N, C-alpha and C positions, 0 to 999 in steps of 0.2 A: 458897807453895809454888805449882811450875807444873801446866798441863794438862800430863799425860803423853801426850797427842797433839794436839798443838797445837806450831804448829810458830811458831819464838820467834829473834830474831838477838839476838849478845850481843854488844856494844863499849864501848869504852873512852872517856872524853870526856878533853877538858883544856880548862876553863873557870877567865880569870881571878878567880881567890877578891878579890883584894885590886890594892891602885898599889903594890903593896912589892915591892923587888928581894931575893931571895934570890939565894944561895949554899949551895955545897954543901961543908962542909969537915967533916973528921971525922967522916964519915958519918950526917949530920947538915944539915940544911936549915935555916939562920942569912937570919934577916931585917936584913937592913944598912941601905936606907932607902927612905923614897919617890922611887918613880920621875919620873922628868921626862920618860919616854919616852910616846908616847900609847900609852897602852892597846886591845891587839886584842882587841875582845868577841866574835870569829868563837871559834865553836865548832869545835873540831875533834874527829873522830872516827874510833875505828878495831875496824873489824868483824874478831871472831873470827873465823879461817880456820875455821870449822866450823860457821859459820853458814850459812842457816838449818839449823835443828835442830828434834826434839819435843824436847818439856817432860821425858819420859824421859831423852835425850841427856844433857839439862843436867844432871838431877837423880842422873845417875849417877855421878862423879868431878867433882874438882877442875876448877875451870876457872882455867886459865894464859895469860896474856900474855907468855909469857916472851921471846919474840921480837919486843916492843915496844919500839919506842927513842922518846927525847925527845930531839931536836935543834934546834939552834937554827940561821941559815944563816950562811955568814961573811962574806956582806956586810953583811944585815941584823941581827946579834945580838937585834933587842929583839924578834924575830919568833919564838915557839916552833914545831915541830912535832912530832908524835906519826907515828908512822911502822912499818910491819912490817919487819924489821928484814932476814929471807930474800926482801923483792919486790925 
């Protein structure tokens, strides 16, 4: 439970979990094979657009990241990025 009077930042992060490559097929992620590509161990974070805000605000409803996009660069398909679709 959050303290209603304190201010909090809310974010989502992408962290590489393992060395496998996955494909999104028929609405599910399928583990394909062990990647031979260099893993990016850097944590990528996307701050919620309403951050910072009070604990009261965050506990008052559903927190949504509906504008978040996960994508890769065309020039470097092994690099995955997360960003706000409306920025």
